C-alpha positions as CSV (number, residue, x, y, z in Angstrom):
1,M,116.4,88.2,72.5
2,D,114.3,85.1,70.8
3,N,113.4,86.1,66.8
4,V,109.8,87.3,68.6
5,T,110.9,89.5,71.2
6,T,113.5,91.3,68.2
7,R,110.4,91.0,65.2
8,V,108.5,93.6,67.7
9,A,111.1,95.5,68.8
10,A,112.0,96.1,65.1
11,Q,107.8,96.9,64.8
12,Y,107.9,99.4,68.0
13,S,111.1,100.8,66.5
14,A,109.4,101.7,63.0
15,Y,106.3,102.5,64.0
16,S,106.2,103.8,67.2
17,Y,103.1,103.4,70.1
18,P,101.0,105.2,71.1
19,E,100.7,107.8,69.2
20,A,103.0,110.5,70.7
21,F,102.1,113.8,72.7
22,V,104.3,116.7,73.3
23,D,102.8,118.4,75.6
24,L,101.8,116.6,79.3
25,D,100.3,119.5,80.6
26,V,98.0,120.0,78.5
27,R,96.4,116.8,77.6
28,V,96.2,116.4,81.4
29,R,93.8,118.9,81.9
30,S,92.7,117.5,78.9
31,G,91.3,114.6,80.6
32,H,94.1,111.7,79.6
33,A,93.8,109.9,82.4
34,E,95.9,106.4,82.7
35,Y,94.1,103.6,84.9
36,G,97.6,102.2,86.3
37,D,97.9,105.8,88.1
38,P,98.2,106.0,91.5
39,S,97.1,109.6,91.8
40,L,94.0,108.5,90.4
41,F,93.1,104.8,91.5
42,E,95.4,104.1,94.8
43,R,92.0,102.5,96.1
44,M,91.6,99.7,93.6
45,F,95.0,99.2,94.2
46,W,95.2,98.9,98.0
47,P,91.3,98.7,99.3
48,E,93.1,97.8,103.0
49,G,94.1,101.6,103.5
50,A,96.2,104.1,101.9
51,R,99.9,103.9,101.2
52,K,101.8,105.4,104.1
53,A,104.8,105.8,101.6
54,P,104.8,107.2,97.6
55,P,104.4,103.9,96.3
56,R,108.1,102.9,93.8
57,I,106.6,102.8,90.4
58,L,107.3,99.9,87.4
59,I,106.2,100.6,84.0
60,A,106.6,97.4,82.0
61,G,106.9,98.2,78.3
62,C,106.1,102.5,78.3
63,G,106.3,103.0,75.5
64,T,106.3,106.4,73.8
65,V,104.5,108.7,76.7
66,Q,102.9,106.5,79.4
67,A,106.3,106.8,82.2
68,A,105.8,110.3,81.4
69,V,102.3,110.8,82.8
70,I,102.5,108.8,85.7
71,A,105.6,110.3,86.8
72,Y,104.4,113.8,86.1
73,N,101.2,112.9,88.1
74,N,102.8,111.5,90.6
75,P,106.2,113.4,91.7
76,A,107.2,111.9,94.8
77,S,107.1,108.7,94.0
78,R,110.4,106.7,91.4
79,V,108.8,105.2,88.4
80,V,110.7,103.1,86.2
81,G,110.3,102.7,82.3
82,I,110.9,100.3,80.7
83,D,110.6,99.2,76.7
84,L,112.3,97.0,73.7
85,S,111.7,100.1,71.6
86,D,115.1,103.2,72.1
87,A,112.5,104.9,69.6
88,S,109.7,104.7,71.7
89,L,111.7,106.2,74.9
90,G,113.3,108.5,72.9
91,H,110.4,110.2,73.5
92,E,109.9,109.4,76.8
93,R,113.6,111.2,77.3
94,F,112.6,114.2,75.6
95,L,108.9,114.8,78.0
96,R,111.1,113.8,81.0
97,E,113.9,116.5,79.9
98,K,110.6,119.2,78.7
99,F,108.9,118.5,81.8
100,E,111.7,118.1,84.1
101,L,110.7,115.1,85.6
102,T,113.2,114.4,87.9
103,N,111.8,110.6,88.9
104,L,111.2,108.7,85.7
105,E,114.5,106.7,84.7
106,L,113.9,105.1,81.4
107,Y,115.3,101.5,80.6
108,Q,116.0,99.6,77.3
109,G,115.4,96.3,77.6
110,D,113.2,93.3,78.0
111,L,111.1,92.2,81.3
112,R,112.1,89.0,81.3
113,E,115.3,90.8,82.2
114,V,113.7,93.7,84.3
115,G,114.9,91.5,87.6
116,E,118.4,93.3,86.7
117,I,117.7,96.9,87.6
118,G,117.5,95.4,90.9
119,E,115.4,96.8,93.4
120,K,111.4,95.7,94.2
121,F,108.5,97.9,93.0
122,D,104.7,98.2,94.8
123,L,102.8,98.8,91.5
124,I,103.7,97.5,88.5
125,V,101.6,98.3,85.3
126,S,101.7,96.9,82.1
127,T,99.2,97.4,79.3
128,G,99.8,96.4,76.2
129,V,102.7,94.4,76.5
130,L,102.5,90.6,78.0
131,H,100.1,89.3,75.3
132,H,103.0,90.1,72.1
133,M,105.7,88.5,74.4
134,A,106.0,84.5,72.7
135,D,105.2,83.7,76.4
136,P,102.9,85.8,78.6
137,A,103.6,83.1,81.4
138,E,107.5,83.7,81.1
139,G,106.4,88.1,81.5
140,L,104.4,87.7,83.6
141,A,106.3,85.4,86.3
142,A,109.0,88.4,85.5
143,L,107.4,91.2,86.9
144,K,106.0,89.0,90.3
145,S,109.4,89.0,91.0
146,V,110.3,92.3,91.3
147,L,106.6,92.6,92.9
148,A,107.3,94.1,96.5
149,P,105.5,91.7,99.2
150,D,102.2,94.1,99.7
151,G,102.8,95.7,96.1
152,A,100.1,95.6,93.2
153,M,99.9,94.8,89.3
154,Y,97.4,96.9,87.0
155,I,97.3,94.4,83.6
156,M,96.0,94.8,80.4
157,V,95.9,92.4,77.4
158,Y,93.7,91.1,74.7
159,A,89.8,90.1,75.5
160,A,89.4,87.2,72.1
161,V,85.8,87.2,71.8
162,G,85.4,91.1,70.5
163,R,89.1,90.8,68.5
164,A,87.9,87.5,66.6
165,G,87.4,89.8,63.1
166,V,90.9,90.9,64.1
167,Y,92.5,87.6,64.0
168,L,90.9,87.1,60.6
169,L,92.3,89.5,59.3
170,Q,96.1,88.8,60.8
171,D,95.7,85.7,59.6
172,A,94.6,86.7,56.1
173,F,97.2,89.2,56.1
174,R,100.7,86.7,56.9
175,R,99.4,83.9,54.2
176,M,99.4,87.3,51.7
177,G,103.2,87.9,52.9
178,L,102.6,91.6,54.2
179,S,105.2,93.6,55.8
180,H,105.8,96.8,57.7
181,T,106.5,98.6,54.7
182,P,104.2,101.5,54.2
183,E,103.0,100.5,51.1
184,D,102.4,96.4,52.9
185,V,100.3,98.9,55.1
186,A,98.7,100.9,52.5
187,F,97.4,97.7,51.2
188,A,95.6,96.1,54.2
189,R,93.8,99.7,54.7
190,R,92.2,99.0,51.2
191,V,91.1,95.7,51.9
192,L,90.2,96.8,55.4
193,D,88.3,99.4,53.0
194,L,86.6,96.5,50.5
195,L,85.5,93.9,53.2
196,P,81.4,93.1,53.8
197,I,79.5,95.4,55.6
198,D,79.0,92.6,58.2
199,H,82.2,91.4,58.7
200,P,83.4,90.4,61.8
201,V,86.1,92.9,62.2
202,Q,84.1,95.7,61.0
203,R,82.4,96.4,64.8
204,Y,85.9,96.9,66.1
205,R,86.9,99.1,63.2
206,H,84.6,101.6,64.0
207,T,85.0,101.3,67.4
208,V,88.8,101.8,68.4
209,Q,90.0,105.4,67.7
210,D,94.4,104.4,66.9
211,L,93.3,103.1,63.5
212,S,93.7,106.0,62.1
213,Y,98.0,106.2,62.0
214,D,99.5,104.0,60.8
215,A,101.5,102.7,64.0
216,G,97.5,101.9,66.0
217,F,97.5,99.9,62.5
218,V,100.0,97.9,61.8
219,D,99.8,97.6,65.8
220,S,96.5,95.9,65.4
221,F,96.2,94.0,62.1
222,L,99.8,93.0,61.4
223,H,101.7,92.9,64.5
224,P,104.5,89.3,63.9
225,Q,103.1,88.5,68.1
226,D,99.2,88.7,69.3
227,R,97.2,86.5,71.7
228,A,94.2,87.7,73.4
229,Y,92.4,85.6,76.5
230,T,89.0,84.6,77.0
231,V,87.7,85.5,80.9
232,P,88.8,81.7,82.2
233,Q,91.8,81.8,80.6
234,L,92.7,85.0,81.9
235,L,92.4,83.3,85.0
236,D,93.9,79.7,84.8
237,W,97.5,81.9,83.7
238,V,97.2,84.6,86.4
239,E,96.5,81.3,89.3
240,G,99.0,78.8,86.9
241,V,101.5,81.7,87.5
242,G,101.0,82.2,91.6
243,L,99.4,85.5,91.7
244,G,96.3,86.3,93.0
245,F,93.1,88.0,91.6
246,Q,91.7,91.1,93.1
247,S,89.1,92.4,90.8
248,W,89.0,94.0,87.4
249,M,89.8,98.4,87.2
250,Q,86.1,98.2,85.1
251,N,83.5,95.8,87.1
252,A,80.6,97.1,84.6
253,R,82.4,95.0,81.5
254,Y,81.6,91.6,83.9
255,E,78.2,92.2,85.9
256,P,74.9,91.5,84.5
257,Q,73.1,94.2,85.9
258,A,75.2,96.7,84.1
259,F,74.0,96.0,80.5
260,L,72.2,92.7,80.5
261,P,68.3,92.6,80.6
262,P,67.1,92.4,83.8
263,E,66.0,88.4,83.9
264,V,68.8,87.6,82.1
265,A,70.9,89.1,85.2
266,E,68.9,87.7,87.4
267,R,69.7,83.8,86.5
268,L,73.6,85.0,85.7
269,A,73.7,87.0,89.5
270,P,73.4,83.1,92.0
271,L,76.6,82.4,89.6
272,S,80.4,82.2,91.0
273,D,82.2,85.1,90.1
274,R,83.9,83.4,87.0
275,D,81.3,81.8,85.5
276,R,79.4,85.0,86.4
277,W,82.5,87.1,84.4
278,A,82.5,84.5,81.6
279,S,79.0,84.3,80.8
280,V,78.6,88.1,80.5
281,E,82.1,87.9,78.0
282,A,80.2,85.8,76.4
283,L,76.6,87.4,76.1
284,Q,78.4,90.7,75.7
285,G,80.5,89.6,73.0
286,S,82.2,92.9,72.8
287,L,85.1,92.7,74.8
288,L,87.9,94.3,73.4
289,R,91.0,93.9,76.2
290,H,90.8,93.2,80.2
291,S,92.4,95.9,82.4
292,F,92.6,93.6,85.9
293,I,94.6,94.5,89.2
294,L,96.8,91.5,90.5
295,R,98.4,91.0,93.9
296,H,100.8,88.5,95.4
297,A,98.1,85.6,96.4
298,D,98.5,86.4,100.2
299,Q,97.5,90.1,100.0
300,V,94.3,89.3,97.5
301,H,92.0,91.9,99.3
302,R,88.6,91.8,97.8
303,L,85.2,94.3,98.5
304,D,83.8,92.7,102.0
305,L,80.5,95.2,102.1
306,E,78.7,91.4,104.7
307,S,81.4,91.6,107.7
308,D,80.6,93.9,110.4
309,D,83.1,96.2,109.8
310,F,82.2,97.5,106.4
311,L,81.5,100.4,107.5
312,T,84.9,101.1,107.7
313,Y,85.7,102.0,104.3
314,R,85.9,105.8,102.2
315,P,83.6,105.4,99.3
316,C,85.1,107.5,96.3
317,R,83.5,107.7,92.9
318,F,85.2,107.1,90.0
319,P,87.1,110.0,88.2
320,N,84.2,109.6,84.7
321,A,81.5,109.3,87.2
322,R,78.5,111.8,87.7
323,L,75.4,112.6,88.5
324,E,72.7,113.4,86.2
325,V,69.4,114.8,87.1
326,Q,67.1,115.1,83.7
327,E,63.1,116.3,84.6
328,G,63.2,114.4,87.7
329,A,65.1,111.4,87.0
330,M,68.3,111.1,88.8
331,H,71.4,109.0,86.6
332,V,74.8,108.2,87.8
333,I,76.8,107.9,83.9
334,S,80.1,106.7,84.1
335,G,81.7,105.8,80.2
336,P,79.2,105.0,78.3
337,G,77.1,104.0,81.0
338,R,73.8,105.2,82.5
339,F,72.4,103.4,85.5
340,P,69.1,104.6,87.5
341,V,69.4,105.9,90.9
342,S,67.2,106.4,93.7
343,P,67.2,109.5,95.8
344,A,68.5,109.0,98.7
345,E,71.4,106.7,96.4
346,A,71.5,109.7,94.8
347,A,72.9,111.9,98.0
348,T,75.0,109.1,98.6
349,F,76.8,109.5,96.1
350,E,77.9,113.5,96.3
351,W,79.1,112.5,99.5
352,C,81.7,109.6,98.0
353,D,84.9,111.6,98.1
354,G,86.9,109.2,99.9
355,A,87.4,111.2,102.3
356,R,83.5,110.7,104.1
357,T,83.1,106.5,105.9
358,I,79.7,104.3,105.0
359,A,79.5,104.4,109.4
360,S,78.8,108.9,108.6
361,M,76.9,108.6,106.1
362,E,74.8,105.6,107.7
363,A,74.4,107.9,111.0
364,D,73.5,111.0,108.6
365,P,69.9,112.7,109.9
366,L,68.8,112.3,105.7
367,F,68.2,108.4,107.5
368,A,66.9,108.9,110.7
369,A,63.4,107.2,109.5
370,F,64.5,104.1,109.4
371,D,65.7,101.5,111.6
372,R,69.3,100.3,111.7
373,E,68.8,97.0,109.9
374,A,67.1,98.7,107.1
375,R,69.9,101.5,106.6
376,L,73.0,99.0,107.4
377,A,70.6,96.6,104.3
378,F,70.3,99.9,102.1
379,F,74.0,100.7,102.1
380,R,75.6,97.2,101.4
381,G,73.0,96.8,98.6
382,H,73.3,100.1,97.3
383,F,77.2,100.3,97.6
384,L,77.4,96.9,96.0
385,R,75.6,97.6,93.4
386,M,78.2,100.9,92.4
387,W,81.2,98.4,92.9
388,R,79.5,95.7,90.1
389,L,78.8,99.0,88.3
390,G,82.4,100.8,88.1
391,V,80.9,103.6,89.3
392,M,82.4,103.8,92.7
393,M,86.2,102.8,94.0
394,F,86.3,102.0,98.4
395,Q,89.9,102.4,100.4
396,R,89.6,101.4,104.8
């Protein structure tokens, strides 16, 4: 291992991350979800159609719980977890034994050497890992080398804009020579308490949930290797490795109509995807991470609502999306987003269970009073909006 990898491994051996839990049954029933979980998000990974066999899944940098959660939710899939930290893998082994996850295999090692496992994977999940490598492109290329021809990757890396204050603190703590000792961690915590209320880190500090325990605090402020990306930097990085960008996992974070004023959204609407996404990132100023899906360049499937066969899509609501009706007003709720919808849009939202095609919705008697061109225009516009607001998935 190189020096950076050795230091990163030492950190996660001393401070296993994320915070571990011991009961998968309770945690999953209470709503714990992994964005890389195909039992929930298969349609995002393979919009061209459902897979004929359970996917072989690699969790690259599985930490304390991620591989076990995905193995638990996908019992027919072979799941392989790899991590630098034996301490983190120790908890994964505990969960494997406790819940009899016979479909889960675990390996300690560097993901750059993932080819030594000797197989290809249909789905590769790597969250919060590549940005801790000395050369993230080398890591992404290694994952590409074990991606099956029609496979998909779910990746999460840090976003630069919302973490600006974090890097100010990291730089200061590095100059002070702070280490991972309990005394230095406690000192760093006191420093945060003494910062002015308008310091750039304050929004991050009050948004992120895992600063309450030392492993999460160290991961944010005392990490030996950490880099973040703007939207253009991320797209260049992906392209440089020869992969294709399929979609964001949470589209609303990058689309102007979700949270920006209408007059601003209108000016951004004609821009290319790259320029629109980059502009929204800059105008929001609060993105902490980028979550996205990659494929081999010749396998990328973008949502296409303009083609004649868009009616064959089967829309499905995101797991956390719901319809709210209050005093006659209807809204779709998803995460922090609350988006107004018309009665017709509300009706179609309720139909979107992943089984019904747009064609069957378009033929419903509810829309019989409208001519066909009007119906097609409605469904194209409505589902494009639902996609961009991050509340709907589509699969043929």
